[in-house]
C-alpha positions in Angstrom: -11.3 90.3 15.9 -10.5 87.9 13.0 -13.5 85.9 11.7 -13.5 82.1 11.6 -15.3 81.8 8.2 -15.4 83.9 5.1 -18.6 84.0 3.0 -18.6 85.2 -0.6 -22.0 86.1 -1.9 -23.2 86.7 -5.5 -26.4 86.5 -7.4 -27.7 85.4 -10.8 -30.9 86.5 -12.5 -32.6 89.8 -11.8 -35.3 91.3 -9.5 -37.8 92.3 -12.2 -41.3 90.9 -12.8 -41.8 91.7 -16.5 -42.0 88.1 -17.8 -41.8 88.3 -21.6 -40.8 85.7 -24.1 -37.2 85.6 -25.0 -34.2 87.5 -23.6 -36.0 90.9 -23.3 -38.1 90.0 -20.2 -37.1 89.5 -16.6 -35.7 86.2 -15.5 -38.2 83.9 -13.9 -35.7 82.9 -11.3 -33.6 84.9 -8.9 -30.7 83.0 -7.3 -28.5 84.2 -4.4 -25.6 82.0 -3.5 -22.9 81.9 -0.8 -19.6 80.1 -1.0 -18.3 79.5 2.6 -14.8 78.6 3.6 -12.8 78.6 6.8 -10.7 81.6 7.0 -7.6 79.3 7.1 -8.6 78.0 3.6 -9.3 81.4 2.0 -6.0 81.5 0.0 -7.1 78.3 -1.7 -9.7 80.5 -3.6 -6.7 82.3 -5.2 -5.0 79.0 -6.0 -8.0 77.5 -7.6 -8.6 80.6 -9.7 -4.9 80.5 -10.8 -5.2 76.8 -11.6 -8.3 77.5 -13.7 -6.6 80.2 -15.6 -3.6 77.9 -16.4 -5.9 75.1 -17.4 -8.0 77.3 -19.7 -5.0 79.1 -21.1 -6.1 82.5 -19.7 -3.7 85.3 -18.8 -2.6 85.9 -15.2 -5.0 88.7 -14.5 -8.0 87.2 -16.3 -11.3 87.9 -14.5 -13.8 85.0 -14.5 -17.4 85.8 -15.5 -19.1 82.5 -15.8 -21.7 83.6 -18.3 -19.0 84.7 -20.7 -17.2 81.3 -20.7 -18.0 78.6 -23.2 -19.6 75.4 -21.9 -16.4 73.5 -22.4 -14.6 76.1 -20.2 -17.2 76.1 -17.5 -17.0 72.4 -16.9 -13.3 72.3 -15.7 -13.9 75.5 -13.6 -16.8 73.9 -11.8 -14.9 70.7 -11.4 -12.1 72.6 -9.6 -14.6 74.3 -7.4 -16.4 71.0 -6.5 -13.1 69.7 -5.1 -12.5 72.7 -2.8 -12.9 72.6 1.0 -15.9 74.9 0.8 -19.7 74.6 1.4 -22.3 76.4 -0.7 -25.7 77.7 0.2 -28.2 78.7 -2.5 -31.6 80.5 -2.4 -33.7 80.0 -5.5 -36.8 82.2 -5.9 -39.2 81.4 -8.7 -40.6 84.9 -9.1 -43.9 83.8 -10.8 -44.7 81.9 -7.6 -44.7 85.1 -5.5 -48.5 85.7 -4.8 -48.1 89.5 -4.3 -45.2 90.7 -6.4 -46.1 94.3 -5.8 -44.8 93.9 -2.3 -41.3 93.5 -3.7 -41.7 96.4 -6.2 -42.5 99.1 -3.8 -38.9 99.8 -2.9 -35.6 99.0 -4.7 -33.8 95.8 -3.8 -36.5 94.5 -1.5 -36.4 91.0 -3.1 -32.6 91.0 -2.8 -32.8 91.8 0.9 -35.3 89.1 1.6 -33.2 86.6 -0.3 -30.3 87.7 1.8 -32.2 86.9 5.0 -33.0 83.4 3.8 -29.4 82.9 2.7 -27.9 84.2 6.0 -30.2 82.0 8.0 -28.6 78.9 6.4 -25.1 80.3 6.3 -25.3 81.0 10.1 -26.5 77.4 10.7 -23.6 76.1 8.6 -21.1 78.1 10.5 -22.6 77.0 13.8 -22.5 73.3 12.7 -18.9 73.4 11.5 -17.5 75.6 14.3 -14.4 74.7 16.1 -14.9 75.2 19.9 -17.9 77.4 19.2 -15.9 79.8 17.0 -18.3 80.5 14.1 -18.1 84.2 13.2 -18.2 85.0 9.5 -17.0 87.8 7.3 -19.7 88.5 4.7 -18.3 89.6 1.4 -20.9 90.7 -1.2 -20.2 91.2 -4.9 -20.7 94.9 -5.2 -23.9 96.1 -6.9 -23.2 99.7 -7.8 -26.9 100.8 -7.5 -27.4 99.3 -4.0 -26.7 100.8 -0.6 -24.8 98.4 1.7 -25.5 100.7 4.6 -29.2 100.0 3.9 -28.4 96.3 3.9 -26.6 96.6 7.3 -29.5 98.5 8.7 -31.9 95.7 7.4 -29.8 93.1 9.2 -29.8 95.2 12.4 -33.6 95.3 12.1 -33.8 91.6 11.7 -31.6 91.1 14.7 -33.9 93.4 16.8 -37.0 91.6 15.5 -35.7 88.1 16.1 -35.7 88.8 19.8 -39.5 88.7 19.6 -40.1 86.5 16.6 -39.4 82.9 15.9 -39.8 83.4 12.2 -36.3 84.8 11.9 -33.9 82.0 12.5 -30.5 83.5 12.0 -27.9 82.3 14.5 -26.5 85.7 15.4 -23.2 84.6 17.0 -22.2 83.8 13.4 -23.5 86.9 11.8 -22.3 90.4 12.6 -23.7 93.5 10.8 -20.3 95.1 11.2 -18.7 92.3 9.1 -20.7 93.1 5.9 -18.7 94.6 3.0 -19.1 94.9 -0.7 -16.1 94.4 -3.1 -16.0 94.6 -6.8 -16.2 91.2 -8.6 -12.8 91.6 -10.2 -10.9 92.2 -7.0 -11.3 88.8 -5.2 -11.0 85.3 -6.5 -13.6 84.2 -3.9 -16.2 86.4 -5.6 -15.4 85.1 -9.0 -15.9 81.6 -7.8 -19.1 82.6 -6.0 -20.3 84.0 -9.4 -19.6 80.6 -10.9 -21.6 78.8 -8.2 -24.6 81.2 -8.5 -24.6 81.0 -12.3 -24.3 77.2 -12.2 -27.4 77.0 -10.1 -29.2 79.6 -12.2 -28.5 77.6 -15.4 -30.1 74.5 -13.8 -33.4 76.3 -13.4 -33.6 79.1 -16.0 -34.8 77.9 -19.3 -33.2 79.0 -22.5 -35.2 80.4 -25.5 -35.4 76.7 -26.6 -37.0 75.6 -23.3 -33.9 73.8 -22.0 -32.0 74.0 -18.8 -28.4 72.9 -18.1 -28.2 70.8 -14.9 -24.7 69.5 -15.2 -22.9 72.3 -13.4 -25.2 71.9 -10.4 -24.8 68.2 -10.4 -21.0 68.6 -10.2 -21.4 71.0 -7.3 -23.6 68.7 -5.2 -20.6 67.7 -3.0 -20.3 71.3 -1.9 -23.9 71.9 -0.9 -24.6 72.3 2.8 -26.6 69.4 4.1 -27.9 68.4 7.5 -28.9 64.8 8.4 -28.2 64.0 4.7 -30.7 66.5 3.5 -29.8 69.3 1.1 -33.3 70.9 0.5 -33.9 73.6 3.0 -30.2 73.8 3.7 -27.8 74.0 0.8 -30.8 74.6 -1.5 -33.6 76.8 -0.3 -36.6 77.0 -2.7 -39.4 79.4 -3.0 -41.4 77.8 -5.7 -45.1 76.8 -6.1 -44.6 75.2 -9.5 -44.8 71.6 -8.5 -43.1 70.3 -11.7 -40.1 72.6 -11.2 -40.0 71.8 -7.5 -40.1 68.0 -8.0 -37.4 68.2 -10.6 -35.1 70.1 -8.3 -35.8 67.9 -5.4 -34.9 64.8 -7.4 -31.8 66.6 -8.7 -30.4 67.1 -5.2 -31.7 63.9 -3.6 -28.9 61.5 -2.4 
């Protein structure tokens, strides 16, 4: 059965906990982002990517990697994305805020799976809220991570679905999320994944400090129209924070406040 929505998922940052000064250490933030479109609008991803290549003077088969673009090239790409008929959901994990990091180091990709749970909770609410006549099922397209098993991820989602029957802590709206509709595709194969990379990286740049102690908030500010909101609230919906650093939390709250 054809899904009603398509969800492109990519991350920025890493899952490590070795916080050293400079580029050698792990990132202090891990970001997992979803770009959600109605299936009927999916081809607009291809058009926007094509328009961005034309605007930036790139060849027809150029593959966008946001980190590899110059700032003056990122701005028009983000501007094009901000005008698309899509919604975005972003999970931001400030890893130094995690009280027991060893819990996420005992097995590979545990932090990624937990971030996926937080992300899909909000993606499922979004699909439910924007459904036509109750039709809210979503195809979940992950940017392929070669070292990760997506069978394990599907099994994790099946476990969550089983546990949610007895636990109110898991708030995924399951009519929107099917474990059978999880797939992983290489970044270069789909325009939607390349745009999802731009979204995840835009959010990451707004929180991850450079070696000079600066962040770049402009990309995220431009994407604010795409962030999923409910009752005019973005925090907890389009932007889910796990952060106990009050300065960082306050800054981000103010950044996304209407």
